[in-house]
Legacy VTK file of the C-alpha trace (Angstrom):
# vtk DataFile Version 3.0
C-alpha trace
ASCII
DATASET POLYDATA
POINTS 91 float
3.460 9.778 4.293
2.220 9.471 0.733
-0.971 7.429 0.448
-0.033 6.247 -3.029
3.299 4.890 -1.774
1.414 3.032 0.951
-0.906 1.633 -1.719
2.133 0.382 -3.692
3.567 -1.179 -0.533
0.285 -2.999 0.183
0.098 -4.242 -3.412
3.691 -5.515 -3.233
3.075 -7.421 -0.009
-0.221 -8.845 -1.253
1.375 -9.909 -4.553
4.533 -11.151 -2.859
6.712 -9.247 -5.307
7.294 -5.861 -6.846
6.698 -7.359 -10.295
3.313 -8.768 -9.259
2.324 -5.456 -7.715
3.407 -3.606 -10.843
1.268 -5.854 -13.032
-1.738 -5.344 -10.736
-1.243 -1.567 -10.656
-0.404 -1.166 -14.334
3.046 0.216 -13.555
6.644 -0.860 -14.002
8.421 -2.927 -11.381
11.126 -0.281 -10.795
8.473 2.381 -10.152
6.784 0.283 -7.468
10.078 -0.711 -5.851
11.289 2.905 -5.863
8.139 4.134 -4.093
8.371 1.421 -1.449
12.067 2.192 -0.883
11.263 5.911 -0.546
8.570 5.068 1.988
11.052 2.934 3.927
13.544 5.790 3.887
10.899 8.244 5.078
9.840 5.985 7.947
13.374 4.881 8.768
12.513 1.180 8.902
12.537 -1.699 6.422
9.012 -2.611 5.355
9.734 -5.569 3.078
12.367 -8.273 3.038
13.331 -10.699 0.314
12.346 -14.302 0.915
13.883 -15.382 -2.388
15.221 -13.263 -5.238
11.665 -13.005 -6.623
9.545 -13.145 -3.460
9.134 -10.632 -0.671
7.217 -10.378 2.577
6.443 -7.657 5.068
8.882 -7.181 7.935
7.467 -6.784 11.454
7.359 -3.005 10.839
5.737 -3.673 7.489
3.086 -5.817 9.176
2.207 -2.866 11.421
1.895 -0.570 8.399
-0.098 -3.194 6.500
-2.630 -3.427 9.348
-2.859 0.370 9.583
-3.312 0.613 5.821
-6.284 -1.738 6.093
-7.812 0.485 8.767
-7.131 3.596 6.675
-8.748 1.954 3.668
-11.845 1.121 5.708
-12.051 4.696 6.992
-11.706 6.094 3.468
-14.369 3.704 2.152
-16.731 4.768 4.924
-16.026 8.449 4.256
-16.701 7.920 0.549
-20.023 6.201 1.256
-21.031 8.891 3.748
-20.179 11.660 1.278
-22.182 9.951 -1.474
-25.110 9.411 0.894
-25.018 13.089 1.873
-24.992 14.113 -1.796
-28.187 12.167 -2.429
-30.062 13.557 0.578
-32.659 16.207 -0.153
-31.467 19.739 0.645
LINES 1 92
91 0 1 2 3 4 5 6 7 8 9 10 11 12 13 14 15 16 17 18 19 20 21 22 23 24 25 26 27 28 29 30 31 32 33 34 35 36 37 38 39 40 41 42 43 44 45 46 47 48 49 50 51 52 53 54 55 56 57 58 59 60 61 62 63 64 65 66 67 68 69 70 71 72 73 74 75 76 77 78 79 80 81 82 83 84 85 86 87 88 89 90
């Protein structure tokens, strides 16, 4: 699973649209949508569903991935801090 695709998925759900996610990420809407669709294909489940033609929300499977992505983000943040702390320790 590509971490960047997960990041695009999270941005889309948080923004409520692919267009909003694209603006936040500095990308085009088709690029964000394509990555989310590829992630859905890889996992074999729908992650987002249209509420209206311009609004989307996470499906139940998407909610599971969204929660896991939050945990992954916290782990990566902690690892980054720990690595930086280690770099500043005397040898």
